N, CA, C and O atoms as a MOPAC input file, in Angstrom:
PM7 MOZYME 1SCF
protein

 N    -23.97600 1    14.88200 1   -16.39500 1
 C    -23.59700 1    14.94700 1   -14.96700 1
 C    -24.08200 1    16.31800 1   -14.38300 1
 O    -24.07800 1    17.35500 1   -15.04600 1
 N    -24.48300 1    16.23300 1   -13.14100 1
 C    -24.93800 1    17.58600 1   -12.54800 1
 C    -23.72900 1    18.23600 1   -11.89900 1
 O    -22.72900 1    17.57900 1   -11.60900 1
 N    -23.83600 1    19.48900 1   -11.68700 1
 C    -22.77300 1    20.25400 1   -11.09400 1
 C    -22.49500 1    19.85800 1    -9.69300 1
 O    -21.37700 1    20.05000 1    -9.21600 1
 N    -23.48500 1    19.29500 1    -8.98500 1
 C    -23.26800 1    18.75500 1    -7.60700 1
 C    -22.34200 1    17.58800 1    -7.62900 1
 O    -21.40200 1    17.48500 1    -6.84000 1
 N    -22.62400 1    16.72200 1    -8.53700 1
 C    -21.82200 1    15.46000 1    -8.68500 1
 C    -20.32300 1    15.84300 1    -8.93100 1
 O    -19.40400 1    15.30900 1    -8.31000 1
 N    -20.15500 1    16.76400 1    -9.83700 1
 C    -18.80600 1    17.22700 1   -10.21800 1
 C    -18.08600 1    17.83800 1    -8.92300 1
 O    -16.91700 1    17.55000 1    -8.66700 1
 N    -18.79600 1    18.64000 1    -8.17400 1
 C    -18.25600 1    19.22600 1    -7.00800 1
 C    -17.90100 1    18.18900 1    -5.93200 1
 O    -16.88700 1    18.31000 1    -5.24400 1
 N    -18.72400 1    17.21400 1    -5.81000 1
 C    -18.45600 1    16.10300 1    -4.84100 1
 C    -17.19400 1    15.32200 1    -5.30500 1
 O    -16.32200 1    15.00500 1    -4.49500 1
 N    -17.12300 1    15.04100 1    -6.53400 1
 C    -15.95200 1    14.27600 1    -7.11500 1
 C    -14.63600 1    15.14700 1    -6.88400 1
 O    -13.58800 1    14.60900 1    -6.53000 1
 N    -14.73500 1    16.40600 1    -7.08300 1
 C    -13.54900 1    17.25600 1    -6.90500 1
 C    -13.09700 1    17.09500 1    -5.45200 1
 O    -11.91900 1    16.85200 1    -5.19400 1
 N    -14.06800 1    17.23500 1    -4.46200 1
 C    -13.62800 1    17.08500 1    -3.11000 1
 C    -13.10300 1    15.77600 1    -2.76900 1
 O    -12.14700 1    15.71100 1    -1.99600 1
 N    -13.64200 1    14.68200 1    -3.28100 1
 C    -13.16500 1    13.33300 1    -3.03500 1
 C    -11.76900 1    13.18800 1    -3.72600 1
 O    -10.91400 1    12.53000 1    -3.13300 1
 N    -11.50300 1    13.70000 1    -4.82200 1
 C    -10.23000 1    13.61500 1    -5.53800 1
 C     -9.21000 1    14.41200 1    -4.71000 1
 O     -8.12800 1    13.89100 1    -4.44000 1
 N     -9.49400 1    15.59100 1    -4.31600 1
 C     -8.50700 1    16.36100 1    -3.52500 1
 C     -8.19200 1    15.76300 1    -2.15000 1
 O     -7.07100 1    15.87100 1    -1.65300 1
 N     -9.20100 1    15.13300 1    -1.55100 1
 C     -9.03700 1    14.48100 1    -0.16900 1
 C     -8.04600 1    13.26600 1    -0.45200 1
 O     -7.11200 1    13.07700 1     0.32700 1
 N     -8.21900 1    12.51200 1    -1.46200 1
 C     -7.39700 1    11.35900 1    -1.77700 1
 C     -5.99000 1    11.83300 1    -2.02000 1
 O     -5.04000 1    11.24700 1    -1.50200 1
 N     -5.83400 1    12.92100 1    -2.82700 1
 C     -4.46100 1    13.40500 1    -3.17400 1
 C     -3.74900 1    13.84400 1    -1.97700 1
 O     -2.56500 1    13.54700 1    -1.82100 1
 N     -4.46700 1    14.60400 1    -1.03300 1
 C     -3.91100 1    15.08000 1     0.23400 1
 C     -3.47400 1    13.87200 1     1.03400 1
 O     -2.36400 1    13.88800 1     1.56600 1
 N     -4.28900 1    12.80900 1     1.15400 1
 C     -3.99300 1    11.65700 1     1.95800 1
 C     -2.64700 1    10.96600 1     1.43400 1
 O     -1.77100 1    10.55800 1     2.19700 1
 N     -2.59500 1    10.89100 1     0.12300 1
 C     -1.35200 1    10.27300 1    -0.46500 1
 C     -0.14900 1    11.12600 1    -0.15200 1
 O      0.90700 1    10.55800 1     0.12500 1
 N     -0.21600 1    12.42700 1    -0.17200 1
 C      0.85000 1    13.30500 1     0.11300 1
 C      1.30500 1    13.14900 1     1.51800 1
 O      2.49100 1    13.00200 1     1.81200 1
 N      0.29400 1    13.18700 1     2.41100 1
 C      0.62000 1    13.07500 1     3.88400 1
 C      1.28900 1    11.66800 1     4.24800 1
 O      2.20500 1    11.58500 1     5.06600 1
 N      0.77600 1    10.62100 1     3.60000 1
 C      1.30400 1     9.28100 1     3.75500 1
 C      2.73000 1     9.22800 1     3.31300 1
 O      3.57300 1     8.73900 1     4.06400 1
 N      3.05200 1     9.70600 1     2.12900 1
 C      4.41600 1     9.67300 1     1.58400 1
 C      5.39100 1    10.47300 1     2.41000 1
 O      6.54500 1    10.07200 1     2.56000 1
 N      4.94100 1    11.63500 1     2.97000 1
 C      5.81900 1    12.43000 1     3.82400 1
 C      6.13100 1    11.62800 1     5.11500 1
 O      7.28300 1    11.59300 1     5.54700 1
 N      5.14000 1    11.00400 1     5.71400 1
 C      5.31400 1    10.27800 1     6.94500 1
 C      6.29400 1     9.08600 1     6.74400 1
 O      7.13900 1     8.81500 1     7.59800 1
 N      6.15300 1     8.37200 1     5.57000 1
 C      7.07700 1     7.31000 1     5.30800 1
 C      8.47900 1     7.77100 1     5.10700 1
 O      9.39600 1     7.07700 1     5.54500 1
 N      8.71400 1     8.85900 1     4.49500 1
 C     10.07600 1     9.34900 1     4.36000 1
 C     10.63000 1     9.80200 1     5.67400 1
 O     11.80600 1     9.53800 1     5.92700 1
 N      9.87900 1    10.47400 1     6.55200 1
 C     10.39300 1    10.84300 1     7.85300 1
 C     10.61000 1     9.68200 1     8.77800 1
 O     11.50500 1     9.73900 1     9.62100 1
 N      9.81300 1     8.60400 1     8.65900 1
 C      9.95000 1     7.43500 1     9.54600 1
 C     11.24700 1     6.75700 1     9.16400 1
 O     11.89500 1     6.21900 1    10.06100 1
 N     11.68600 1     6.73100 1     7.92300 1
 C     12.81000 1     6.01300 1     7.45800 1
 C     14.12500 1     6.75800 1     7.73100 1
 O     15.20300 1     6.18200 1     7.58000 1
 N     14.04300 1     8.02200 1     8.12700 1
 C     15.20000 1     8.86700 1     8.31300 1
 C     15.95200 1     8.31700 1     9.56700 1
 O     15.37100 1     7.89900 1    10.56800 1
 N     17.25100 1     8.36000 1     9.41200 1
 C     18.14800 1     7.89200 1    10.57200 1
 C     18.46100 1     9.01200 1    11.51200 1
 O     18.70800 1    10.12000 1    11.03600 1
 N     18.47400 1     8.82400 1    12.80400 1
 C     18.76300 1     9.88900 1    13.67500 1
 C     20.21600 1    10.31300 1    13.53000 1
 O     21.05300 1     9.52000 1    13.09700 1
 N     20.52400 1    11.55200 1    13.88700 1
 C     21.86300 1    12.14300 1    13.67400 1
 C     22.87500 1    11.39800 1    14.48900 1
 O     24.04800 1    11.47000 1    14.12400 1
 N     22.56900 1    10.69200 1    15.54500 1
 C     23.52700 1    10.03500 1    16.45000 1
 C     23.76900 1     8.59500 1    15.91800 1
 O     24.69100 1     7.95500 1    16.42400 1
 N     23.08600 1     8.08600 1    15.02900 1
 C     23.14600 1     6.66000 1    14.61000 1
 C     24.55800 1     6.19200 1    14.26400 1
 O     24.99000 1     5.10500 1    14.64800 1
 N     25.25600 1     7.04500 1    13.53200 1
 C     26.65000 1     6.67300 1    13.14000 1
 C     27.52100 1     6.47400 1    14.41600 1
 O     28.30000 1     5.52300 1    14.49900 1
 N     27.37900 1     7.34000 1    15.34900 1
 C     28.16400 1     7.21900 1    16.64400 1
 C     27.65600 1     6.17900 1    17.49200 1
 O     28.41900 1     5.63600 1    18.29000 1
 N     26.37400 1     5.82100 1    17.40300 1
 C     25.89800 1     4.61400 1    18.12900 1
 C     26.48500 1     3.35200 1    17.68500 1
 O     26.86500 1     2.48200 1    18.46900 1
 N     26.55800 1     3.26100 1    16.32500 1
 C     27.20700 1     2.02000 1    15.74300 1
 C     28.65500 1     1.94000 1    16.13100 1
 O     29.15500 1     0.84700 1    16.39400 1
 N     29.35000 1     3.05300 1    16.17900 1
 C     30.78700 1     3.05100 1    16.59900 1
 C     30.83100 1     2.64400 1    18.07000 1
 O     31.63600 1     1.79200 1    18.44500 1
 N     30.01700 1     3.21200 1    18.87400 1
 C     30.05600 1     2.86600 1    20.28200 1
 C     29.82100 1     1.39400 1    20.55800 1
 O     30.48500 1     0.81200 1    21.41600 1
 N     28.85500 1     0.76400 1    19.82200 1
 C     28.62400 1    -0.63300 1    20.02200 1
 C     29.76500 1    -1.50200 1    19.51800 1
 O     30.13500 1    -2.49900 1    20.13700 1
 N     30.30400 1    -1.10400 1    18.39800 1
 C     31.47300 1    -1.81800 1    17.79500 1
 C     32.58800 1    -1.77700 1    18.70500 1
 O     33.13600 1    -2.82800 1    19.03600 1
 N     33.01000 1    -0.56100 1    19.18000 1
 C     34.16400 1    -0.47300 1    20.11500 1
 C     33.93300 1    -1.20000 1    21.43700 1
 O     34.85800 1    -1.81700 1    21.96500 1
 N     32.73700 1    -1.14200 1    21.97200 1
 C     32.36700 1    -1.81000 1    23.17500 1
 C     32.43300 1    -3.30800 1    23.06200 1
 O     32.89300 1    -3.98400 1    23.98200 1
 N     31.96900 1    -3.84800 1    21.92100 1
 C     31.95900 1    -5.28200 1    21.69800 1
 C     33.45600 1    -5.76300 1    21.61200 1
 O     33.80700 1    -6.80100 1    22.17200 1
 N     34.27900 1    -5.02000 1    20.93400 1
 C     35.71000 1    -5.33700 1    20.82900 1
 C     36.43800 1    -5.34600 1    22.10200 1
 O     37.28900 1    -6.19900 1    22.35300 1
 N     36.09900 1    -4.37400 1    22.93100 1
 C     36.83400 1    -4.18500 1    24.21800 1
 C     36.39700 1    -5.18100 1    25.24500 1
 O     37.23600 1    -5.73700 1    25.95400 1
 N     35.08800 1    -5.43500 1    25.35800 1
 C     34.52500 1    -6.24400 1    26.45300 1
 C     34.20800 1    -7.64800 1    26.09700 1
 O     34.03600 1    -8.45800 1    27.00800 1
 N     34.10900 1    -8.02900 1    24.79100 1
 C     33.81900 1    -9.38500 1    24.35500 1
 C     32.54000 1    -9.84800 1    25.08800 1
 O     32.52600 1   -10.93100 1    25.67400 1
 N     31.53200 1    -9.08000 1    25.06000 1
 C     30.26200 1    -9.44300 1    25.77900 1
 C     29.10000 1    -9.11700 1    24.84800 1
 O     29.23700 1    -8.41000 1    23.84900 1
 N     27.93800 1    -9.67400 1    25.23200 1
 C     26.72500 1    -9.41600 1    24.43600 1
 C     26.07500 1    -8.07400 1    24.85900 1
 O     25.86800 1    -7.82400 1    26.04600 1
 N     25.77400 1    -7.25900 1    23.91100 1
 C     25.11900 1    -5.98700 1    24.17200 1
 C     23.61200 1    -6.25400 1    24.22300 1
 O     23.04200 1    -6.59700 1    23.18800 1
 N     22.97100 1    -6.12400 1    25.30700 1
 C     21.55800 1    -6.51000 1    25.54500 1
 C     20.65700 1    -5.25700 1    25.49600 1
 O     19.44600 1    -5.39000 1    25.31500 1
 N     21.20800 1    -4.07700 1    25.65000 1
 C     20.33000 1    -2.83300 1    25.56100 1
 C     21.26600 1    -1.67900 1    25.15300 1
 O     22.48500 1    -1.74000 1    25.30900 1
 N     20.62300 1    -0.62600 1    24.62100 1
 C     21.42600 1     0.46800 1    24.09500 1
 C     20.51400 1     1.74000 1    24.25100 1
 O     19.32400 1     1.73500 1    23.93900 1
 N     21.19100 1     2.85200 1    24.77200 1
 C     20.38200 1     4.10600 1    24.89200 1
 C     21.31100 1     5.26900 1    24.54300 1
 O     22.44800 1     5.34900 1    25.00700 1
 N     20.75200 1     6.22000 1    23.65800 1
 C     21.47800 1     7.45200 1    23.46800 1
 C     21.14200 1     8.35800 1    24.62800 1
 O     19.98500 1     8.58000 1    24.98500 1
 N     22.22600 1     8.87200 1    25.20000 1
 C     22.05300 1     9.76400 1    26.41000 1
 C     21.97100 1    11.19500 1    25.83400 1
 O     21.08500 1    11.94100 1    26.25000 1
 N     22.79000 1    11.58800 1    24.96200 1
 C     22.74700 1    12.88400 1    24.45100 1
 C     24.02900 1    13.40700 1    23.75300 1
 O     25.09300 1    12.78900 1    23.77500 1
 N     23.84400 1    14.55400 1    23.15500 1
 C     24.93800 1    15.18600 1    22.37900 1
 C     25.27600 1    16.47400 1    23.10600 1
 O     24.40700 1    17.16000 1    23.64300 1
 N     26.57200 1    16.78100 1    23.10700 1
 C     27.03200 1    17.99400 1    23.78300 1
 C     28.03700 1    18.74100 1    22.95400 1
 O     28.95700 1    18.13900 1    22.40000 1
 N     27.87900 1    20.04800 1    22.85500 1
 C     28.86800 1    20.88200 1    22.10900 1
 C     29.98900 1    21.15800 1    23.13800 1
 O     29.76500 1    21.64200 1    24.24700 1
 N     31.16500 1    20.82500 1    22.70000 1
 C     32.40700 1    21.00200 1    23.53500 1
 C     33.15800 1    22.19500 1    23.04100 1
 O     32.78800 1    22.78700 1    22.02700 1
 N     34.23300 1    22.57200 1    23.74900 1
 C     35.09100 1    23.68000 1    23.41900 1
 C     35.90400 1    23.26800 1    22.14900 1
 O     36.04000 1    22.07800 1    21.86300 1
 N     36.43600 1    24.25500 1    21.40300 1
 C     37.31100 1    23.98800 1    20.32400 1
 C     36.69600 1    23.23700 1    19.07300 1
 O     37.36000 1    22.47800 1    18.36600 1
 N     35.45300 1    23.50700 1    18.88700 1
 C     34.81800 1    22.85200 1    17.63900 1
 C     34.56100 1    21.32100 1    17.78200 1
 O     34.34900 1    20.60600 1    16.80300 1
 N     34.59500 1    20.86500 1    19.06800 1
 C     34.35600 1    19.40400 1    19.24300 1
 C     32.89500 1    19.15000 1    19.66700 1
 O     32.26800 1    20.03200 1    20.25500 1
 N     32.37700 1    18.02000 1    19.39200 1
 C     31.13000 1    17.56000 1    19.78300 1
 C     31.36100 1    16.25900 1    20.52900 1
 O     32.39700 1    15.61500 1    20.36400 1
 N     30.40200 1    15.87700 1    21.34300 1
 C     30.53200 1    14.58000 1    22.05700 1
 C     29.12900 1    13.91800 1    22.01800 1
 O     28.12300 1    14.62000 1    22.13000 1
 N     29.05400 1    12.59600 1    21.86500 1
 C     27.91200 1    11.84200 1    21.93800 1
 C     28.04700 1    10.83200 1    23.03700 1
 O     29.09900 1    10.19600 1    23.10800 1
 N     27.09600 1    10.62400 1    23.89000 1
 C     27.15000 1     9.71100 1    25.00200 1
 C     26.11900 1     8.62300 1    24.87300 1
 O     24.96500 1     8.90300 1    24.55100 1
 N     26.50200 1     7.39600 1    25.11600 1
 C     25.60600 1     6.20900 1    25.00500 1
 C     25.76300 1     5.38000 1    26.17900 1
 O     26.84600 1     5.28700 1    26.75700 1
 N     24.68600 1     4.75600 1    26.56100 1
 C     24.64000 1     3.79000 1    27.75200 1
 C     24.30400 1     2.48800 1    27.14800 1
 O     23.27400 1     2.35700 1    26.48700 1
 N     25.24600 1     1.38500 1    27.37300 1
 C     25.03200 1     0.08200 1    26.88000 1
 C     24.94400 1    -0.89000 1    27.98400 1
 O     25.72800 1    -0.79700 1    28.92900 1
 N     24.06900 1    -1.79500 1    27.93700 1
 C     23.96400 1    -2.83400 1    28.93700 1
 C     24.51800 1    -4.07800 1    28.26300 1
 O     24.19800 1    -4.42300 1    27.12500 1
 N     25.39800 1    -4.74700 1    29.07100 1
 C     26.19000 1    -5.88900 1    28.60600 1
 C     25.93200 1    -7.11100 1    29.50600 1
 O     25.52800 1    -7.01600 1    30.66400 1
 N     26.19200 1    -8.22900 1    28.89400 1
 C     26.09200 1    -9.54400 1    29.64600 1
 C     27.26900 1   -10.40300 1    29.16300 1
 O     27.46200 1   -10.65400 1    27.97300 1
 N     28.01200 1   -10.81700 1    30.13100 1
 C     29.13300 1   -11.76100 1    29.86400 1
 C     29.06300 1   -12.94600 1    30.78700 1
 O     29.57600 1   -12.86300 1    31.90400 1
 N     28.47400 1   -14.01800 1    30.39800 1
 C     28.21600 1   -15.17700 1    31.23100 1
 C     27.09600 1   -14.75800 1    32.23500 1
 O     26.02800 1   -14.30800 1    31.82000 1
 N     27.34000 1   -14.90200 1    33.46100 1
 C     26.29700 1   -14.52900 1    34.46000 1
 C     26.37900 1   -13.10000 1    34.86700 1
 O     25.46600 1   -12.60200 1    35.52500 1
 N     27.46500 1   -12.38900 1    34.49800 1
 C     27.64900 1   -11.00800 1    34.95300 1
 C     26.98200 1   -10.06200 1    33.96300 1
 O     27.16400 1   -10.12100 1    32.74700 1
 N     26.20800 1    -9.20300 1    34.57100 1
 C     25.52400 1    -8.05900 1    33.86800 1
 C     26.13400 1    -6.78000 1    34.37900 1
 O     26.31900 1    -6.58400 1    35.58000 1
 N     26.46200 1    -5.85300 1    33.36900 1
 C     26.96100 1    -4.56700 1    33.76100 1
 C     26.69200 1    -3.48300 1    32.70100 1
 O     26.37800 1    -3.82400 1    31.56100 1
 N     26.79700 1    -2.29300 1    33.01700 1
 C     26.51900 1    -1.22700 1    32.13900 1
 C     27.75700 1    -0.40600 1    31.72200 1
 O     28.58000 1    -0.12300 1    32.59300 1
 N     27.92700 1    -0.04300 1    30.56900 1
 C     29.06200 1     0.79600 1    30.11500 1
 C     28.54600 1     2.05900 1    29.50400 1
 O     27.63000 1     2.05700 1    28.68000 1
 N     29.15800 1     3.14800 1    29.92700 1
 C     28.80600 1     4.44200 1    29.33300 1
 C     30.00000 1     4.74000 1    28.35900 1
 O     31.18000 1     4.69700 1    28.70800 1
 N     29.58200 1     5.03100 1    27.16700 1
 C     30.56300 1     5.34200 1    26.10300 1
 C     30.39500 1     6.76600 1    25.65900 1
 O     29.30200 1     7.15700 1    25.25000 1
 N     31.40800 1     7.52800 1    25.72300 1
 C     31.46500 1     8.94800 1    25.26600 1
 C     32.39400 1     9.06000 1    24.13800 1
 O     33.54600 1     8.64000 1    24.24100 1
 N     31.92300 1     9.64200 1    22.99600 1
 C     32.87600 1     9.71900 1    21.78100 1
 C     32.91900 1    11.22900 1    21.55100 1
 O     31.89200 1    11.90100 1    21.45400 1
 N     34.17000 1    11.73900 1    21.46600 1
 C     34.44200 1    13.11500 1    21.06600 1
 C     34.90700 1    13.12800 1    19.62000 1
 O     35.75600 1    12.33500 1    19.21300 1
 N     34.33900 1    14.03600 1    18.86200 1
 C     34.70500 1    14.16400 1    17.46300 1
 C     34.68700 1    15.60500 1    16.97200 1
 O     33.97800 1    16.45300 1    17.51300 1
 N     35.49500 1    15.87100 1    15.91700 1
 C     35.53400 1    17.19700 1    15.32700 1
 C     34.21100 1    17.38300 1    14.58900 1
 O     33.75400 1    16.54400 1    13.81300 1
 N     33.59200 1    18.61700 1    14.90600 1
 C     32.26700 1    18.89400 1    14.33900 1
 C     32.28600 1    18.88600 1    12.79400 1
 O     31.40700 1    18.27200 1    12.18900 1
 N     33.21000 1    19.51200 1    12.17500 1
 C     33.28600 1    19.71400 1    10.74200 1
 C     33.67700 1    18.43500 1    10.00400 1
 O     32.98700 1    18.00600 1     9.07900 1
 N     34.78200 1    17.83400 1    10.41900 1
 C     35.31700 1    16.67300 1     9.70800 1
 C     34.71900 1    15.30700 1    10.18500 1
 O     34.79600 1    14.29000 1     9.49600 1
 N     34.11700 1    15.35400 1    11.41100 1
 C     33.67700 1    14.12800 1    12.11800 1
 C     34.73300 1    13.11800 1    12.35000 1
 O     34.44900 1    11.92000 1    12.37600 1
 N     36.02000 1    13.57700 1    12.53200 1
 C     37.13100 1    12.75100 1    12.85200 1
 C     37.03200 1    12.46500 1    14.38500 1
 O     36.87200 1    13.37600 1    15.19700 1
 N     37.12700 1    11.25600 1    14.70500 1
 C     37.06300 1    10.85300 1    16.16400 1
 C     38.33600 1    11.29900 1    16.76600 1
 O     39.41100 1    11.07600 1    16.21000 1
 N     38.23400 1    11.95200 1    17.94100 1
 C     39.35200 1    12.43400 1    18.74200 1
 C     39.63600 1    11.51500 1    19.84000 1
 O     40.78900 1    11.16000 1    20.08600 1
 N     38.56200 1    11.09300 1    20.54900 1
 C     38.73100 1    10.29500 1    21.77400 1
 C     37.44800 1     9.48400 1    22.00900 1
 O     36.34600 1     9.94400 1    21.70800 1
 N     37.61300 1     8.27000 1    22.55000 1
 C     36.52000 1     7.43600 1    23.10100 1
 C     36.89000 1     7.06200 1    24.51000 1
 O     37.98600 1     6.58300 1    24.80000 1
 N     35.91500 1     7.30300 1    25.38400 1
 C     36.09500 1     7.00100 1    26.77400 1
 C     34.98500 1     5.97600 1    27.20500 1
 O     33.82700 1     6.10500 1    26.80700 1
 N     35.35800 1     5.00300 1    27.99200 1
 C     34.50800 1     3.88600 1    28.48400 1
 C     34.48200 1     4.05100 1    30.05700 1
 O     35.53500 1     4.19700 1    30.67800 1
 N     33.33700 1     4.02400 1    30.64000 1
 C     33.28400 1     3.74800 1    32.05200 1
 C     32.21900 1     2.78300 1    32.33800 1
 O     31.15200 1     2.85300 1    31.72900 1
 N     32.45400 1     1.83200 1    33.28300 1
 C     31.49700 1     0.78000 1    33.55200 1
 C     31.00900 1     0.77000 1    34.93700 1
 O     31.71000 1     1.12700 1    35.88400 1
 N     29.73500 1     0.33700 1    35.04900 1
 C     29.07400 1     0.16000 1    36.34800 1
 C     28.63200 1    -1.28300 1    36.50100 1
 O     28.02600 1    -1.84800 1    35.59000 1
 N     28.92100 1    -1.87000 1    37.61600 1
 C     28.58400 1    -3.27000 1    37.86600 1
 C     27.08800 1    -3.22100 1    38.31200 1
 O     26.72700 1    -2.60100 1    39.31300 1
 N     26.24000 1    -3.92200 1    37.49300 1
 C     24.79100 1    -3.88000 1    37.88100 1
 C     24.44500 1    -4.72600 1    39.12900 1
 O     23.39200 1    -4.57200 1    39.74800 1
 N     25.36800 1    -5.60400 1    39.45200 1
 C     25.12800 1    -6.47100 1    40.62500 1
 C     25.21800 1    -5.64400 1    41.86100 1
 O     24.36600 1    -5.80600 1    42.73400 1
 N     26.21900 1    -4.73100 1    42.02000 1
 C     26.33900 1    -4.00500 1    43.21000 1
 C     26.18100 1    -2.52600 1    43.04100 1
 O     26.20500 1    -1.80600 1    44.03900 1
 N     26.01900 1    -2.02200 1    41.83200 1
 C     25.73400 1    -0.65900 1    41.57800 1
 C     26.92300 1     0.28700 1    41.75900 1
 O     26.73800 1     1.50400 1    41.75900 1
 N     28.12400 1    -0.24000 1    41.91100 1
 C     29.29400 1     0.58200 1    42.11900 1
 C     30.02400 1     0.71500 1    40.81200 1
 O     30.10800 1    -0.18300 1    39.97400 1
 N     30.59300 1     2.02900 1    40.70300 1
 C     31.36700 1     2.19700 1    39.39200 1
 C     32.58900 1     1.39700 1    39.43900 1
 O     33.23500 1     1.31200 1    40.48200 1
 N     32.94900 1     0.78700 1    38.32500 1
 C     34.18100 1     0.14000 1    38.19000 1
 C     35.31800 1     1.16400 1    37.73600 1
 O     35.06200 1     2.36600 1    37.66600 1
 N     36.47100 1     0.70000 1    37.45800 1
 C     37.56100 1     1.55600 1    37.04700 1
 C     37.24100 1     2.18100 1    35.68500 1
 O     36.65500 1     1.51500 1    34.83200 1
 N     37.60800 1     3.42500 1    35.46800 1
 C     37.38600 1     4.06200 1    34.20000 1
 C     38.47200 1     3.58800 1    33.21600 1
 O     39.64200 1     3.46000 1    33.57500 1
 N     38.08400 1     3.35200 1    32.06800 1
 C     39.00300 1     2.89600 1    30.98500 1
 C     39.15300 1     3.98600 1    29.91600 1
 O     38.14500 1     4.47400 1    29.40500 1
 N     40.32700 1     4.36100 1    29.58300 1
 C     40.56000 1     5.42800 1    28.59100 1
 C     41.11000 1     4.75900 1    27.29500 1
 O     41.87900 1     3.79800 1    27.31300 1
 N     40.66300 1     5.33100 1    26.23000 1
 C     41.14000 1     4.73200 1    24.97000 1
 C     42.22200 1     5.67400 1    24.42500 1
 O     42.79600 1     5.41000 1    23.36800 1

């Protein structure tokens, strides 16, 4: 074998190894769950129990650092119950260290007329 052939094979081998490494890293990152996923599942579960309606859409609005070591996660859920469609904003407060839920607050907006409905406290 010539030295040129060996050099070309080294480059090909290194390129393939790098491609495998990049692909494996992308797969691991794509499978990672977002930090708010646990709270999103809780928001959907509590909303379904409270409203007995189909959840047709879900959006994470954001996380906020609160006073006293508390965090809050806010979600916007679109619901349908029969012919009625409405949105519910769910805010979950929890202790940052223990992740113990302190409070869950629901507020709903009627999609038909766009007016906020009564706020519901848990």
